[in-house]
The first five atom37 places (N, CA, C, CB, O) and aatype in JSON, in Angstrom:
{
  "aatype": [12, 11, 1, 1, 2, 6, 18, 15, 10, 11, 6, 19, 9, 6, 5, 10, 9, 11, 0, 18, 1, 12, 6, 0, 11, 10, 3, 6, 16, 5, 10, 9, 7, 15, 17, 6, 11, 19, 19, 7, 7, 9, 13, 0, 11, 8, 16, 6, 8, 10, 15, 9, 11, 2, 11, 9, 10, 13, 19, 11, 12, 3, 15, 0, 19, 10, 1, 15, 6, 10, 19, 12, 0, 1, 15, 11, 10, 19, 6, 12, 10, 2, 11, 6, 15, 7, 11, 11, 19, 9, 6, 3, 9, 19, 13, 1],
  "atom_mask": [
    [1, 1, 1, 1, 1],
    [1, 1, 1, 1, 1],
    [1, 1, 1, 1, 1],
    [1, 1, 1, 1, 1],
    [1, 1, 1, 1, 1],
    [1, 1, 1, 1, 1],
    [1, 1, 1, 1, 1],
    [1, 1, 1, 1, 1],
    [1, 1, 1, 1, 1],
    [1, 1, 1, 1, 1],
    [1, 1, 1, 1, 1],
    [1, 1, 1, 1, 1],
    [1, 1, 1, 1, 1],
    [1, 1, 1, 1, 1],
    [1, 1, 1, 1, 1],
    [1, 1, 1, 1, 1],
    [1, 1, 1, 1, 1],
    [1, 1, 1, 1, 1],
    [1, 1, 1, 1, 1],
    [1, 1, 1, 1, 1],
    [1, 1, 1, 1, 1],
    [1, 1, 1, 1, 1],
    [1, 1, 1, 1, 1],
    [1, 1, 1, 1, 1],
    [1, 1, 1, 1, 1],
    [1, 1, 1, 1, 1],
    [1, 1, 1, 1, 1],
    [1, 1, 1, 1, 1],
    [1, 1, 1, 1, 1],
    [1, 1, 1, 1, 1],
    [1, 1, 1, 1, 1],
    [1, 1, 1, 1, 1],
    [1, 1, 1, 0, 1],
    [1, 1, 1, 1, 1],
    [1, 1, 1, 1, 1],
    [1, 1, 1, 1, 1],
    [1, 1, 1, 1, 1],
    [1, 1, 1, 1, 1],
    [1, 1, 1, 1, 1],
    [1, 1, 1, 0, 1],
    [1, 1, 1, 0, 1],
    [1, 1, 1, 1, 1],
    [1, 1, 1, 1, 1],
    [1, 1, 1, 1, 1],
    [1, 1, 1, 1, 1],
    [1, 1, 1, 1, 1],
    [1, 1, 1, 1, 1],
    [1, 1, 1, 1, 1],
    [1, 1, 1, 1, 1],
    [1, 1, 1, 1, 1],
    [1, 1, 1, 1, 1],
    [1, 1, 1, 1, 1],
    [1, 1, 1, 1, 1],
    [1, 1, 1, 1, 1],
    [1, 1, 1, 1, 1],
    [1, 1, 1, 1, 1],
    [1, 1, 1, 1, 1],
    [1, 1, 1, 1, 1],
    [1, 1, 1, 1, 1],
    [1, 1, 1, 1, 1],
    [1, 1, 1, 1, 1],
    [1, 1, 1, 1, 1],
    [1, 1, 1, 1, 1],
    [1, 1, 1, 1, 1],
    [1, 1, 1, 1, 1],
    [1, 1, 1, 1, 1],
    [1, 1, 1, 1, 1],
    [1, 1, 1, 1, 1],
    [1, 1, 1, 1, 1],
    [1, 1, 1, 1, 1],
    [1, 1, 1, 1, 1],
    [1, 1, 1, 1, 1],
    [1, 1, 1, 1, 1],
    [1, 1, 1, 1, 1],
    [1, 1, 1, 1, 1],
    [1, 1, 1, 1, 1],
    [1, 1, 1, 1, 1],
    [1, 1, 1, 1, 1],
    [1, 1, 1, 1, 1],
    [1, 1, 1, 1, 1],
    [1, 1, 1, 1, 1],
    [1, 1, 1, 1, 1],
    [1, 1, 1, 1, 1],
    [1, 1, 1, 1, 1],
    [1, 1, 1, 1, 1],
    [1, 1, 1, 0, 1],
    [1, 1, 1, 1, 1],
    [1, 1, 1, 1, 1],
    [1, 1, 1, 1, 1],
    [1, 1, 1, 1, 1],
    [1, 1, 1, 1, 1],
    [1, 1, 1, 1, 1],
    [1, 1, 1, 1, 1],
    [1, 1, 1, 1, 1],
    [1, 1, 1, 1, 1],
    [1, 1, 1, 1, 1]
  ],
  "atom_positions": [
    [[-52.95, 12.03, -71.28], [-53.77, 10.85, -71.25], [-53.06, 9.69, -71.95], [-55.14, 11.14, -71.89], [-52.5, 9.86, -73.04]],
    [[-53.08, 8.51, -71.33], [-52.4, 7.35, -71.85], [-53.31, 6.55, -72.77], [-51.9, 6.47, -70.7], [-54.47, 6.28, -72.44]],
    [[-52.79, 6.18, -73.91], [-53.57, 5.34, -74.81], [-53.48, 3.89, -74.37], [-53.08, 5.49, -76.26], [-52.6, 3.52, -73.6]],
    [[-54.39, 3.09, -74.86], [-54.44, 1.68, -74.47], [-53.21, 0.9, -74.93], [-55.69, 1.04, -75.02], [-52.8, -0.04, -74.25]],
    [[-52.63, 1.25, -76.04], [-51.51, 0.48, -76.56], [-50.15, 1.02, -76.14], [-51.6, 0.43, -78.06], [-49.13, 0.65, -76.73]],
    [[-50.11, 1.88, -75.16], [-48.85, 2.41, -74.66], [-48.46, 1.69, -73.37], [-48.94, 3.94, -74.43], [-49.26, 1.58, -72.44]],
    [[-47.21, 1.2, -73.34], [-46.7, 0.49, -72.19], [-45.34, 1.07, -71.83], [-46.6, -1.04, -72.46], [-44.63, 1.62, -72.68]],
    [[-44.98, 0.94, -70.58], [-43.65, 1.39, -70.18], [-42.63, 0.34, -70.65], [-43.56, 1.6, -68.62], [-42.99, -0.81, -70.93]],
    [[-41.4, 0.75, -70.73], [-40.34, -0.16, -71.16], [-40.24, -1.35, -70.21], [-38.98, 0.58, -71.23], [-40.03, -2.48, -70.65]],
    [[-40.4, -1.11, -68.94], [-40.36, -2.17, -67.93], [-41.45, -3.2, -68.19], [-40.51, -1.59, -66.52], [-41.19, -4.41, -68.13]],
    [[-42.64, -2.76, -68.48], [-43.75, -3.68, -68.75], [-43.48, -4.52, -69.99], [-45.05, -2.9, -68.92], [-43.76, -5.72, -70.01]],
    [[-42.94, -3.9, -71.01], [-42.64, -4.62, -72.25], [-41.56, -5.68, -72.02], [-42.19, -3.64, -73.35], [-41.69, -6.81, -72.48]],
    [[-40.51, -5.31, -71.29], [-39.43, -6.27, -71.02], [-39.95, -7.43, -70.19], [-38.26, -5.58, -70.28], [-39.62, -8.58, -70.47]],
    [[-40.76, -7.16, -69.16], [-41.33, -8.23, -68.34], [-42.2, -9.15, -69.18], [-42.15, -7.64, -67.19], [-42.17, -10.37, -68.98]],
    [[-42.98, -8.61, -70.09], [-43.82, -9.43, -70.97], [-42.97, -10.3, -71.89], [-44.75, -8.54, -71.79], [-43.3, -11.46, -72.12]],
    [[-41.88, -9.75, -72.42], [-40.99, -10.52, -73.27], [-40.33, -11.67, -72.5], [-39.93, -9.62, -73.88], [-40.22, -12.78, -73.01]],
    [[-39.89, -11.39, -71.29], [-39.25, -12.42, -70.46], [-40.22, -13.56, -70.2], [-38.76, -11.82, -69.13], [-39.84, -14.73, -70.28]],
    [[-41.46, -13.23, -69.9], [-42.48, -14.26, -69.67], [-42.81, -15.01, -70.96], [-43.75, -13.64, -69.1], [-42.95, -16.23, -70.95]],
    [[-42.94, -14.29, -72.05], [-43.3, -14.91, -73.33], [-42.24, -15.91, -73.78], [-43.51, -13.84, -74.4], [-42.56, -16.97, -74.32]],
    [[-40.98, -15.57, -73.58], [-39.89, -16.45, -74.0], [-39.41, -17.39, -72.89], [-38.73, -15.62, -74.49], [-38.42, -18.1, -73.05]],
    [[-40.11, -17.39, -71.77], [-39.81, -18.27, -70.62], [-38.35, -18.18, -70.2], [-40.16, -19.72, -70.97], [-37.65, -19.19, -70.1]],
    [[-37.91, -16.97, -69.95], [-36.52, -16.73, -69.59], [-36.32, -16.47, -68.09], [-36.0, -15.56, -70.37], [-35.2, -16.2, -67.66]],
    [[-37.39, -16.57, -67.29], [-37.28, -16.24, -65.87], [-36.25, -17.11, -65.17], [-38.63, -16.39, -65.2], [-35.43, -16.61, -64.4]],
    [[-36.3, -18.43, -65.42], [-35.39, -19.34, -64.73], [-33.93, -19.04, -65.07], [-35.74, -20.79, -65.09], [-33.07, -19.04, -64.19]],
    [[-33.66, -18.79, -66.33], [-32.28, -18.51, -66.75], [-31.79, -17.2, -66.13], [-32.18, -18.44, -68.3], [-30.63, -17.1, -65.73]],
    [[-32.65, -16.21, -66.06], [-32.27, -14.95, -65.43], [-32.01, -15.13, -63.94], [-33.36, -13.9, -65.64], [-31.08, -14.53, -63.39]],
    [[-32.82, -15.96, -63.27], [-32.61, -16.25, -61.85], [-31.27, -16.95, -61.64], [-33.75, -17.12, -61.31], [-30.55, -16.65, -60.69]],
    [[-30.94, -17.9, -62.54], [-29.67, -18.6, -62.43], [-28.49, -17.64, -62.63], [-29.61, -19.74, -63.47], [-27.5, -17.72, -61.91]],
    [[-28.61, -16.77, -63.59], [-27.56, -15.79, -63.85], [-27.36, -14.86, -62.66], [-27.88, -14.98, -65.11], [-26.23, -14.52, -62.3]],
    [[-28.46, -14.46, -62.05], [-28.38, -13.61, -60.87], [-27.71, -14.34, -59.71], [-29.78, -13.12, -60.45], [-26.89, -13.76, -58.99]],
    [[-28.04, -15.61, -59.52], [-27.44, -16.4, -58.45], [-25.93, -16.54, -58.66], [-28.1, -17.78, -58.36], [-25.16, -16.37, -57.73]],
    [[-25.53, -16.85, -59.88], [-24.1, -16.97, -60.18], [-23.39, -15.64, -59.95], [-23.89, -17.45, -61.65], [-22.26, -15.6, -59.48]],
    [[-24.07, -14.56, -60.28], [-23.5, -13.23, -60.05], [-23.33, -12.89, -58.58], [0.0, 0.0, 0.0], [-22.49, -12.06, -58.23]],
    [[-24.11, -13.52, -57.72], [-24.02, -13.23, -56.28], [-23.04, -14.16, -55.56], [-25.39, -13.35, -55.64], [-22.9, -14.07, -54.34]],
    [[-22.37, -15.04, -56.29], [-21.44, -16.0, -55.7], [-20.36, -15.3, -54.86], [-20.78, -16.85, -56.79], [-20.15, -15.68, -53.71]],
    [[-19.69, -14.31, -55.42], [-18.61, -13.63, -54.7], [-19.12, -12.94, -53.44], [-17.93, -12.61, -55.61], [-18.46, -12.97, -52.4]],
    [[-20.28, -12.33, -53.52], [-20.85, -11.64, -52.35], [-21.14, -12.63, -51.22], [-22.14, -10.89, -52.75], [-20.95, -12.31, -50.05]],
    [[-21.61, -13.83, -51.57], [-21.99, -14.81, -50.55], [-20.78, -15.52, -49.96], [-22.95, -15.85, -51.15], [-20.68, -15.66, -48.74]],
    [[-19.84, -15.95, -50.8], [-18.71, -16.74, -50.29], [-17.51, -15.89, -49.89], [-18.27, -17.73, -51.33], [-16.68, -16.33, -49.1]],
    [[-17.41, -14.68, -50.42], [-16.28, -13.82, -50.09], [-15.21, -13.86, -51.17], [0.0, 0.0, 0.0], [-15.2, -14.74, -52.03]],
    [[-14.34, -12.9, -51.11], [-13.33, -12.7, -52.14], [-12.32, -13.82, -52.29], [0.0, 0.0, 0.0], [-11.95, -14.17, -53.41]],
    [[-11.86, -14.4, -51.18], [-10.84, -15.45, -51.24], [-11.38, -16.67, -51.98], [-10.38, -15.85, -49.83], [-10.72, -17.2, -52.88]],
    [[-12.59, -17.11, -51.61], [-13.18, -18.28, -52.26], [-13.51, -17.97, -53.72], [-14.45, -18.73, -51.52], [-13.3, -18.81, -54.6]],
    [[-14.02, -16.79, -53.98], [-14.38, -16.41, -55.35], [-13.14, -16.34, -56.24], [-15.12, -15.06, -55.36], [-13.21, -16.68, -57.42]],
    [[-12.03, -15.89, -55.68], [-10.79, -15.79, -56.45], [-10.31, -17.16, -56.92], [-9.71, -15.11, -55.6], [-9.69, -17.27, -57.98]],
    [[-10.58, -18.19, -56.15], [-10.14, -19.55, -56.49], [-11.23, -20.36, -57.17], [-9.68, -20.27, -55.24], [-11.09, -21.57, -57.36]],
    [[-12.32, -19.7, -57.54], [-13.39, -20.37, -58.28], [-13.1, -20.21, -59.77], [-14.79, -19.78, -57.92], [-12.93, -19.1, -60.26]],
    [[-13.04, -21.34, -60.47], [-12.72, -21.3, -61.9], [-13.96, -21.26, -62.78], [-11.89, -22.51, -62.27], [-13.96, -20.59, -63.81]],
    [[-15.02, -21.95, -62.38], [-16.21, -22.03, -63.23], [-17.44, -22.32, -62.38], [-16.03, -23.11, -64.33], [-17.39, -23.11, -61.44]],
    [[-18.55, -21.67, -62.73], [-19.85, -21.91, -62.08], [-20.88, -22.19, -63.17], [-20.28, -20.68, -61.2], [-20.91, -21.51, -64.2]],
    [[-21.72, -23.2, -62.95], [-22.82, -23.47, -63.87], [-23.96, -24.12, -63.1], [-22.35, -24.38, -65.06], [-23.75, -24.73, -62.05]],
    [[-25.16, -23.99, -63.63], [-26.34, -24.57, -63.0], [-27.03, -25.46, -64.0], [-27.3, -23.47, -62.47], [-27.26, -25.08, -65.15]],
    [[-27.36, -26.67, -63.56], [-28.12, -27.61, -64.38], [-29.06, -28.39, -63.47], [-27.17, -28.57, -65.17], [-28.63, -28.98, -62.47]],
    [[-30.32, -28.4, -63.81], [-31.34, -29.12, -63.03], [-31.34, -28.74, -61.55], [-31.13, -30.61, -63.17], [-31.42, -29.6, -60.68]],
    [[-31.24, -27.44, -61.29], [-31.26, -26.88, -59.94], [-30.06, -27.31, -59.08], [-32.53, -27.28, -59.24], [-30.12, -27.28, -57.85]],
    [[-28.97, -27.7, -59.74], [-27.74, -28.05, -59.04], [-26.64, -27.1, -59.52], [-27.33, -29.56, -59.29], [-26.4, -26.97, -60.72]],
    [[-26.0, -26.45, -58.57], [-24.89, -25.54, -58.88], [-23.6, -26.34, -58.9], [-24.8, -24.37, -57.83], [-23.24, -26.99, -57.92]],
    [[-22.9, -26.31, -60.04], [-21.61, -26.98, -60.18], [-20.52, -25.93, -60.05], [-21.51, -27.74, -61.55], [-20.51, -24.92, -60.76]],
    [[-19.59, -26.18, -59.13], [-18.53, -25.22, -58.83], [-17.19, -25.91, -59.04], [-18.66, -24.67, -57.37], [-16.91, -26.93, -58.41]],
    [[-16.35, -25.35, -59.91], [-15.01, -25.86, -60.11], [-14.04, -24.92, -59.43], [-14.68, -26.02, -61.63], [-14.04, -23.71, -59.69]],
    [[-13.21, -25.47, -58.56], [-12.26, -24.66, -57.79], [-10.84, -25.15, -58.04], [-12.58, -24.71, -56.28], [-10.62, -26.31, -58.37]],
    [[-9.88, -24.25, -57.9], [-8.48, -24.61, -58.12], [-7.73, -24.93, -56.83], [-7.78, -23.49, -58.85], [-6.53, -25.18, -56.87]],
    [[-8.41, -24.93, -55.7], [-7.78, -25.21, -54.42], [-8.57, -26.29, -53.67], [-7.68, -23.92, -53.56], [-9.74, -26.1, -53.35]],
    [[-7.91, -27.41, -53.41], [-8.56, -28.51, -52.71], [-8.92, -28.13, -51.27], [-7.66, -29.75, -52.72], [-9.94, -28.56, -50.74]],
    [[-8.08, -27.33, -50.65], [-8.32, -26.92, -49.26], [-9.58, -26.05, -49.17], [-7.11, -26.15, -48.7], [-10.44, -26.28, -48.32]],
    [[-9.68, -25.06, -50.05], [-10.86, -24.19, -50.04], [-12.11, -24.96, -50.46], [-10.64, -22.98, -50.97], [-13.2, -24.72, -49.93]],
    [[-11.96, -25.89, -51.4], [-13.08, -26.71, -51.81], [-13.62, -27.52, -50.63], [-12.67, -27.65, -52.97], [-14.83, -27.63, -50.45]],
    [[-12.72, -28.08, -49.82], [-13.13, -28.84, -48.64], [-13.89, -27.97, -47.64], [-11.9, -29.46, -47.95], [-14.87, -28.42, -47.04]],
    [[-13.43, -26.74, -47.48], [-14.13, -25.8, -46.58], [-15.55, -25.56, -47.06], [-13.37, -24.47, -46.49], [-16.49, -25.55, -46.25]],
    [[-15.72, -25.36, -48.36], [-17.05, -25.09, -48.9], [-17.94, -26.32, -48.87], [-16.95, -24.58, -50.32], [-19.15, -26.2, -48.68]],
    [[-17.36, -27.5, -49.04], [-18.15, -28.74, -48.97], [-18.79, -28.87, -47.6], [-17.26, -29.97, -49.28], [-19.94, -29.3, -47.48]],
    [[-18.05, -28.52, -46.56], [-18.59, -28.63, -45.21], [-19.72, -27.62, -44.95], [-17.48, -28.42, -44.19], [-20.56, -27.85, -44.08]],
    [[-19.74, -26.54, -45.7], [-20.75, -25.5, -45.52], [-21.78, -25.52, -46.66], [-20.09, -24.12, -45.42], [-22.45, -24.51, -46.89]],
    [[-21.89, -26.63, -47.36], [-22.73, -26.7, -48.56], [-24.19, -26.34, -48.31], [-22.66, -28.08, -49.15], [-24.74, -25.53, -49.05]],
    [[-24.81, -26.9, -47.31], [-26.23, -26.62, -47.07], [-26.46, -25.15, -46.71], [-26.77, -27.52, -45.94], [-27.46, -24.55, -47.12]],
    [[-25.55, -24.58, -45.94], [-25.65, -23.16, -45.59], [-25.47, -22.29, -46.84], [-24.6, -22.8, -44.52], [-26.15, -21.27, -46.98]],
    [[-24.57, -22.68, -47.72], [-24.36, -21.94, -48.96], [-25.6, -21.95, -49.85], [-23.17, -22.51, -49.72], [-25.97, -20.93, -50.43]],
    [[-26.23, -23.11, -49.95], [-27.47, -23.22, -50.74], [-28.51, -22.24, -50.2], [-28.03, -24.68, -50.72], [-29.15, -21.52, -50.95]],
    [[-28.65, -22.24, -48.9], [-29.62, -21.35, -48.24], [-29.28, -19.88, -48.49], [-29.67, -21.63, -46.73], [-30.16, -19.09, -48.82]],
    [[-28.03, -19.53, -48.32], [-27.61, -18.13, -48.49], [-27.75, -17.66, -49.94], [-26.16, -17.96, -48.02], [-28.18, -16.54, -50.19]],
    [[-27.37, -18.51, -50.9], [-27.48, -18.14, -52.31], [-28.94, -17.96, -52.73], [-26.81, -19.21, -53.19], [-29.27, -17.02, -53.44]],
    [[-29.8, -18.87, -52.28], [-31.23, -18.74, -52.59], [-31.82, -17.49, -51.93], [-32.0, -19.99, -52.13], [-32.64, -16.8, -52.53]],
    [[-31.4, -17.21, -50.72], [-31.88, -16.01, -50.02], [-31.45, -14.75, -50.78], [-31.36, -15.98, -48.57], [-32.24, -13.82, -50.92]],
    [[-30.22, -14.73, -51.25], [-29.71, -13.58, -51.99], [-30.48, -13.39, -53.3], [-28.21, -13.76, -52.29], [-30.69, -12.26, -53.74]],
    [[-30.91, -14.5, -53.91], [-31.67, -14.43, -55.16], [-33.13, -14.09, -54.93], [-31.56, -15.74, -55.9], [-33.81, -13.59, -55.83]],
    [[-33.62, -14.37, -53.74], [-35.02, -14.11, -53.44], [-35.95, -15.22, -53.89], [0.0, 0.0, 0.0], [-37.16, -15.1, -53.75]],
    [[-35.38, -16.3, -54.42], [-36.15, -17.45, -54.88], [-35.34, -18.71, -54.64], [-36.52, -17.31, -56.39], [-34.14, -18.65, -54.41]],
    [[-36.03, -19.86, -54.69], [-35.31, -21.13, -54.59], [-34.84, -21.51, -55.98], [-36.21, -22.25, -53.96], [-35.56, -22.16, -56.74]],
    [[-33.62, -21.1, -56.29], [-33.05, -21.33, -57.61], [-32.3, -22.65, -57.67], [-32.11, -20.19, -57.99], [-32.38, -23.36, -58.67]],
    [[-31.58, -22.99, -56.59], [-30.82, -24.24, -56.54], [-31.25, -25.08, -55.36], [-29.31, -23.95, -56.47], [-31.79, -24.57, -54.38]],
    [[-30.99, -26.38, -55.46], [-31.3, -27.31, -54.37], [-30.04, -27.93, -53.77], [-32.22, -28.41, -54.86], [-30.06, -28.4, -52.63]],
    [[-28.95, -27.93, -54.53], [-27.71, -28.55, -54.07], [-26.52, -27.93, -54.78], [-27.74, -30.09, -54.3], [-26.67, -27.23, -55.78]],
    [[-25.33, -28.2, -54.25], [-24.09, -27.73, -54.86], [-23.15, -28.92, -54.99], [-23.44, -26.59, -54.01], [-23.02, -29.72, -54.07]],
    [[-22.51, -29.03, -56.14], [-21.49, -30.06, -56.37], [-20.18, -29.34, -56.62], [-21.87, -31.0, -57.59], [-20.09, -28.48, -57.49]],
    [[-19.16, -29.71, -55.84], [-17.84, -29.09, -55.99], [-16.93, -30.04, -56.74], [-17.24, -28.73, -54.6], [-16.91, -31.24, -56.49]],
    [[-16.17, -29.48, -57.68], [-15.23, -30.27, -58.49], [-13.82, -29.77, -58.27], [-15.6, -30.19, -59.99], [-12.88, -30.31, -58.87]]
  ]
}
C-alpha cells in the first residue's frame, strides 16, 4: 500500500523542473542536442557553436559554403528542429 507522501523519482523530478521553471532551458538543450541528427554529420562537423536566445538559434560555422547552404534551408531547419523537439522551441535561425 502506498502512503500519501510517497512519490516516484520521476514525479519528484518533474515537480522540481516545474517549480524552478526549467522547462524552457531543458527544451533548448534538447534542441541543440538534436542539431547533428537534423542537419547531418558534415554540417555538424563544421558547426563551432550553438546557442538560443529569445527563441532564436544562433549558429556559428567555420565554412562559408556550408553556411550558405543552411541559410537557404533556414525555414525548413526551424520546422525540423521543432518537430524533433516536439515543441516550438525556436522561431528563427541566425547563421554567423
